[in-house]
Backbone bond lengths (Angstrom), bond angles and torsions (degrees), N, CA, C in turn:
res aa  C-N    CA-C-N  psi(-1)  N-CA   C-N-CA  omega(-1)  CA-C   N-CA-C  phi
1 M - - - 1.458 - - 1.510 111.55 -
2 K 1.351 117.88 -42.88 1.455 120.57 -178.02 1.505 110.86 -65.21
3 K 1.380 118.64 -35.17 1.446 119.32 177.76 1.508 111.90 -67.97
4 S 1.329 115.68 -36.03 1.484 118.18 -179.81 1.545 109.09 -67.00
5 L 1.350 116.28 -41.20 1.451 119.59 179.68 1.535 109.93 -66.01
6 K 1.353 115.78 -37.17 1.465 119.38 -178.83 1.549 108.01 -68.09
7 A 1.279 120.42 -40.78 1.468 123.12 179.20 1.521 108.88 -65.02
8 F 1.319 116.01 -42.63 1.475 119.74 179.14 1.535 109.12 -63.12
9 S 1.293 118.04 -44.68 1.461 121.03 178.95 1.486 111.78 -62.63
10 F 1.312 117.69 -37.57 1.462 119.45 177.26 1.526 111.18 -64.60
11 L 1.324 117.43 -41.73 1.451 120.79 176.64 1.536 111.57 -59.34
12 M 1.310 115.02 -42.69 1.465 118.41 178.47 1.513 113.55 -65.91
13 A 1.289 115.90 -41.11 1.471 119.27 177.61 1.501 111.98 -65.35
14 A 1.319 116.24 -41.26 1.480 120.31 177.57 1.524 109.49 -61.19
15 G 1.346 117.58 -42.85 1.435 120.46 177.18 1.534 111.97 -60.70
16 M 1.287 116.44 -40.26 1.477 120.26 178.96 1.514 110.16 -66.69
17 L 1.284 117.67 -41.28 1.473 119.97 -178.59 1.559 109.21 -66.15
18 V 1.288 116.84 -40.50 1.458 119.91 178.14 1.532 108.77 -63.46
19 M 1.341 117.24 -47.57 1.444 120.94 -176.93 1.514 111.04 -65.56
20 S 1.313 119.68 -39.87 1.471 121.73 -174.27 1.537 111.10 -76.12
21 G 1.293 117.89 -19.32 1.448 120.20 -179.82 1.525 115.04 -100.46
22 C 1.333 116.34 36.66 1.471 118.81 -173.23 1.522 111.27 -86.54
23 G 1.322 118.81 26.92 1.462 120.48 173.83 1.515 114.75 80.36
24 K 1.318 117.86 21.67 1.458 120.54 176.74 1.527 108.89 -61.75
25 E 1.308 114.35 145.68 1.459 118.94 175.21 1.503 109.88 -105.63
26 T 1.286 115.26 147.88 1.468 121.84 175.77 1.481 108.65 -87.71
27 T 1.333 116.66 177.41 1.481 120.28 -178.99 1.507 112.64 -65.91
28 N 1.314 118.43 -23.81 1.461 119.97 -179.68 1.527 111.99 -91.78
29 G 1.360 118.13 4.58 1.443 122.02 176.40 1.509 114.79 88.73
30 S 1.354 119.05 -5.27 1.448 120.11 178.68 1.514 109.74 -84.30
31 S 1.331 115.19 164.19 1.459 117.25 -178.74 1.496 110.84 -73.45
32 A 1.348 117.40 156.81 1.457 122.01 -179.70 1.547 111.90 -61.24
33 E 1.362 114.84 -34.87 1.467 116.36 -179.99 1.515 111.37 -64.36
34 A 1.304 118.08 -31.31 1.461 121.18 -178.33 1.509 111.89 -80.52
35 D 1.297 117.71 -16.50 1.456 120.67 -177.30 1.532 109.51 -92.62
36 E 1.330 115.19 91.23 1.483 119.72 -173.15 1.549 111.72 -68.35
37 E 1.302 118.09 -16.28 1.474 120.71 -177.01 1.557 111.34 -90.99
38 K 1.296 118.07 -2.07 1.467 120.87 -179.35 1.547 108.91 -63.90
39 Q 1.323 112.92 132.33 1.453 118.83 172.82 1.501 108.11 -112.22
40 Y 1.318 115.23 123.26 1.480 121.56 -179.89 1.534 108.14 -88.28
41 T 1.301 115.80 144.59 1.426 123.92 173.13 1.510 109.48 -111.97
42 I 1.317 115.37 120.03 1.467 120.95 -177.46 1.544 107.44 -113.42
43 G 1.295 115.80 118.33 1.501 120.39 174.35 1.503 108.67 -83.70
44 I 1.301 116.07 122.08 1.454 121.41 178.51 1.538 107.91 -106.78
45 T 1.307 115.54 118.00 1.457 120.68 177.17 1.499 110.01 -113.34
46 Q 1.296 118.15 121.51 1.446 123.76 -177.53 1.528 108.34 -121.33
47 F 1.343 117.98 130.44 1.417 120.90 -173.39 1.541 113.23 -63.72
48 V 1.308 116.25 -42.37 1.467 119.47 -175.53 1.540 109.33 -156.69
49 E 1.299 117.99 153.93 1.460 120.66 172.85 1.528 107.92 -72.46
50 H 1.322 115.35 124.67 1.447 123.30 178.31 1.500 108.31 -160.18
51 P 1.328 119.59 140.21 1.454 121.09 -175.36 1.531 114.70 -51.75
52 S 1.324 118.38 -41.20 1.446 119.85 -177.33 1.525 110.51 -72.88
53 L 1.317 117.98 -38.97 1.466 121.06 178.32 1.540 110.99 -70.14
54 D 1.328 114.32 -38.98 1.465 118.29 177.35 1.537 109.74 -64.19
55 A 1.309 118.21 -38.99 1.474 120.45 175.23 1.462 114.34 -63.33
56 A 1.341 117.34 -38.63 1.465 122.20 179.29 1.562 108.83 -65.44
57 T 1.294 117.66 -41.51 1.455 121.48 178.54 1.524 110.45 -65.08
58 E 1.293 117.42 -44.69 1.458 121.11 178.65 1.533 110.45 -65.26
59 G 1.308 116.26 -41.49 1.485 120.67 177.89 1.533 111.11 -60.71
60 F 1.320 117.11 -40.14 1.459 121.23 177.70 1.541 109.46 -61.86
61 K 1.308 115.13 -49.45 1.476 118.19 -179.14 1.520 112.51 -63.18
62 K 1.314 117.02 -39.50 1.480 122.74 179.23 1.504 110.08 -66.09
63 S 1.331 117.70 -43.20 1.466 119.72 179.61 1.485 111.66 -63.96
64 L 1.316 119.05 -37.03 1.486 121.92 174.85 1.508 110.74 -63.43
65 E 1.319 116.37 -43.32 1.445 120.35 176.63 1.480 112.27 -58.57
66 D 1.340 115.66 -43.70 1.475 120.76 177.36 1.529 113.37 -59.86
67 E 1.328 115.68 -26.93 1.470 122.85 179.24 1.513 113.43 -93.30
68 G 1.313 116.03 4.20 1.490 118.96 173.43 1.533 112.71 102.98
69 F 1.293 120.38 3.31 1.451 123.42 179.22 1.535 106.16 -94.20
70 K 1.313 114.77 97.05 1.495 122.99 -174.47 1.538 110.00 -97.91
71 E 1.332 114.68 123.83 1.454 119.40 178.96 1.540 109.06 -60.69
72 G 1.303 114.99 132.04 1.483 122.04 -179.24 1.525 112.62 87.43
73 E 1.344 117.92 -13.71 1.442 119.48 177.16 1.542 109.87 -104.69
74 N 1.320 115.57 -58.82 1.478 119.34 -178.12 1.525 113.67 -130.92
75 V 1.299 115.87 5.94 1.447 119.21 176.38 1.548 109.98 -147.13
76 K 1.309 115.02 141.11 1.460 121.31 178.34 1.529 105.17 -124.11
77 F 1.314 117.80 132.84 1.489 122.69 176.31 1.508 110.59 -103.70
78 D 1.337 115.88 128.09 1.449 119.76 173.27 1.535 105.93 -109.45
79 F 1.354 118.06 93.74 1.447 123.43 -177.18 1.478 111.67 -84.46
80 Q 1.304 117.93 129.98 1.447 124.06 178.14 1.538 109.23 -133.75
81 N 1.314 117.24 130.02 1.452 122.85 178.97 1.533 108.41 -109.35
82 A 1.306 116.67 126.11 1.474 121.81 -178.37 1.497 114.44 -78.54
83 Q 1.299 118.45 -7.06 1.483 122.89 179.46 1.500 111.86 53.20
84 A 1.328 116.19 41.14 1.505 122.95 176.83 1.519 113.48 60.84
85 D 1.319 117.80 26.13 1.463 122.33 178.94 1.527 108.52 -113.03
86 M 1.314 116.30 118.67 1.463 121.52 -177.69 1.525 111.88 -62.79
87 N 1.314 117.72 -33.19 1.469 120.99 179.32 1.528 108.21 -66.42
88 N 1.323 117.71 -36.60 1.458 121.68 178.53 1.505 112.24 -65.17
89 T 1.346 116.68 -36.39 1.504 119.53 -177.99 1.545 108.33 -61.88
90 Q 1.317 117.90 -41.70 1.444 120.26 -179.00 1.510 112.61 -70.44
91 T 1.323 116.79 -40.24 1.468 122.09 177.65 1.519 109.04 -61.40
92 I 1.332 118.45 -45.19 1.445 122.21 179.86 1.519 109.58 -60.79
93 A 1.331 117.67 -48.30 1.478 120.43 -179.75 1.502 111.18 -61.43
94 N 1.325 117.10 -43.83 1.470 118.10 179.38 1.478 112.37 -62.60
95 N 1.362 116.86 -38.74 1.464 121.85 177.50 1.537 110.47 -62.77
96 F 1.311 118.72 -41.20 1.444 122.17 178.48 1.548 109.87 -61.50
97 V 1.326 116.85 -42.21 1.459 120.56 178.52 1.523 109.50 -62.66
98 G 1.339 115.36 -48.17 1.468 120.44 177.16 1.517 114.15 -57.36
99 D 1.346 114.95 -37.03 1.489 119.61 178.67 1.514 111.78 -79.57
100 K 1.315 116.87 -6.16 1.463 122.29 -179.43 1.527 114.26 55.70
101 V 1.359 114.57 48.04 1.467 118.80 176.21 1.526 108.88 -61.19
102 D 1.309 116.00 159.58 1.457 121.62 -177.85 1.559 111.39 -79.87
103 M 1.338 114.14 -26.95 1.441 119.78 -175.78 1.521 108.12 -160.02
104 I 1.359 115.94 150.67 1.475 122.07 174.25 1.486 108.05 -115.62
105 F 1.318 115.93 124.88 1.480 121.70 169.60 1.476 108.19 -100.93
106 A 1.350 118.61 112.02 1.431 124.37 -173.76 1.527 109.57 -106.42
107 N 1.336 117.24 115.79 1.437 122.88 -176.03 1.524 110.26 -105.08
108 A 1.291 116.85 102.69 1.484 127.82 179.34 1.521 109.48 104.52
109 T 1.322 114.92 151.20 1.443 122.37 -173.16 1.519 114.87 -54.51
110 P 1.336 119.96 -47.86 1.486 119.34 179.67 1.530 113.02 -58.82
111 S 1.299 117.08 -40.33 1.463 120.37 179.85 1.560 110.02 -67.71
112 A 1.289 116.39 -38.50 1.466 120.03 -178.13 1.539 110.11 -69.80
113 V 1.317 117.27 -42.23 1.490 120.22 178.11 1.494 110.26 -62.61
114 S 1.334 118.33 -42.61 1.482 119.77 178.79 1.519 111.25 -64.76
115 A 1.343 117.42 -39.66 1.442 119.60 -179.38 1.534 109.45 -63.29
116 L 1.285 117.44 -44.47 1.470 120.17 179.88 1.544 110.39 -66.60
117 N 1.308 117.40 -35.53 1.462 118.31 176.10 1.526 112.48 -65.70
118 A 1.316 117.24 -26.79 1.483 122.30 -176.37 1.516 113.37 -85.46
119 T 1.332 117.85 -26.28 1.467 118.08 -176.44 1.532 111.31 -151.42
120 K 1.269 113.77 144.66 1.500 121.24 168.65 1.507 109.63 -116.03
121 E 1.313 116.33 9.98 1.484 120.89 -178.78 1.516 114.99 -115.19
122 I 1.295 117.98 -42.28 1.460 120.88 -178.49 1.530 108.27 -77.80
123 P 1.350 118.07 130.30 1.453 122.13 179.54 1.501 109.11 -60.31
124 I 1.379 113.30 136.70 1.482 121.45 179.02 1.522 107.53 -123.59
125 L 1.351 113.75 130.87 1.437 121.03 174.58 1.547 106.94 -119.21
126 F 1.317 116.11 123.62 1.453 119.29 -177.05 1.534 111.20 -112.84
127 T 1.319 114.99 160.52 1.444 123.44 173.77 1.499 107.95 -149.40
128 S 1.330 116.49 170.42 1.480 123.40 177.88 1.507 110.62 58.35
129 V 1.330 116.23 41.13 1.468 121.51 178.10 1.555 106.54 -120.29
130 T 1.291 115.34 123.62 1.488 121.07 -175.97 1.531 111.16 -77.60
131 D 1.299 118.49 -41.87 1.491 120.57 -175.63 1.540 109.65 -136.46
132 P 1.335 117.67 79.59 1.441 120.64 -178.62 1.541 113.86 -62.47
133 V 1.338 117.93 -29.87 1.461 119.92 177.22 1.528 109.73 -71.00
134 G 1.306 115.66 -50.12 1.503 121.98 179.43 1.521 111.57 -60.41
135 A 1.323 117.07 -32.39 1.474 120.35 -178.27 1.531 109.42 -81.24
136 G 1.309 118.37 -3.41 1.457 121.37 -177.88 1.531 115.19 74.51
137 L 1.311 115.89 19.21 1.457 119.30 179.57 1.503 112.80 -80.78
138 V 1.311 117.79 -37.22 1.460 125.09 179.57 1.505 110.73 -132.49
139 E 1.346 114.10 153.62 1.482 118.23 177.25 1.521 110.04 -69.75
140 S 1.345 115.20 -43.69 1.440 123.32 -179.45 1.504 109.33 -161.05
141 F 1.327 115.57 171.60 1.484 117.52 178.36 1.510 111.40 -70.43
142 D 1.315 116.66 -28.61 1.468 120.56 178.53 1.518 113.57 -81.74
143 K 1.347 117.40 -24.85 1.447 121.97 -176.69 1.537 106.50 -133.26
144 P 1.302 120.02 85.34 1.461 121.25 -173.92 1.540 113.76 -66.43
145 G 1.273 117.18 -46.52 1.471 119.89 -174.79 1.519 109.93 145.84
146 E 1.279 115.68 -177.35 1.456 121.13 -173.33 1.521 112.39 -77.47
147 N 1.298 120.91 -42.38 1.456 120.46 -175.32 1.520 113.66 -126.80
148 I 1.362 117.69 18.01 1.452 116.79 -178.63 1.531 111.48 -140.64
149 T 1.309 115.33 141.70 1.441 123.14 175.38 1.523 106.58 -156.15
150 G 1.315 116.83 170.60 1.450 119.20 178.36 1.491 114.12 171.57
151 T 1.309 114.10 -163.92 1.447 121.14 -179.96 1.522 110.30 -119.43
152 T 1.302 114.97 150.59 1.451 121.30 178.72 1.495 111.06 -117.09
153 D 1.281 119.42 147.02 1.441 121.32 178.55 1.545 110.89 -89.16
154 N 1.320 117.17 -2.05 1.443 122.33 -178.96 1.516 113.24 -93.47
155 H 1.328 117.40 -21.61 1.458 121.54 -178.41 1.540 108.31 -125.70
156 W 1.265 115.84 45.77 1.473 120.97 177.49 1.521 110.47 -68.81
157 P 1.313 120.03 136.06 1.476 119.94 -176.79 1.531 112.61 -58.83
158 A 1.281 117.15 119.90 1.457 122.21 -177.12 1.525 110.88 -63.34
159 A 1.354 115.79 -32.78 1.457 118.94 -178.73 1.544 111.43 -58.01
160 I 1.292 116.39 -37.50 1.467 120.82 179.62 1.554 110.44 -63.59
161 H 1.320 115.27 -44.59 1.449 119.55 178.95 1.560 110.52 -65.18
162 L 1.300 115.51 -42.16 1.479 119.41 -179.81 1.500 109.36 -64.07
163 E 1.324 116.67 -47.91 1.488 118.88 179.10 1.535 112.88 -57.27
164 T 1.313 114.55 -42.05 1.487 120.57 178.02 1.507 111.13 -60.90
165 A 1.311 116.12 -46.95 1.450 122.33 -177.16 1.513 111.68 -64.26
166 L 1.306 117.99 -34.07 1.478 122.95 -177.38 1.460 114.78 -83.20
167 C 1.339 116.39 -14.71 1.508 119.22 -176.74 1.517 112.03 -88.71
């Protein structure tokens, strides 16, 4: 189980690193990578409190920390829970767009759909989505889209589960 969570966390951190390095420029014209004082704001929208969703959110934050994104130093998290209310998911996403967060981490399908409905510009990383193609989040697994990518619980790499079971 720990190896599966570690692999999941690595995928999430890799997604964040890709999303955060999209060539943003700072106010002085330098690249974001060169601006060591840049603090990223990540809006986290979670559909409902649930142990598995909570663990995914914590794993995301931990993997970022492992990659050098320290809360309070260079990253700020704005966590919002929709309390299983679809109207709340859209309000949260719209607020993140209005606040101009640097990235949205959407935990569960309703939160991801609302985030994508709210913006085509802010990078979105989703998790806990069973069918991202069927939900209209991505065109395909090979070609996710312009501002969205993530992980699915339906196509989890079997090798990771097998490795975990055999260890």
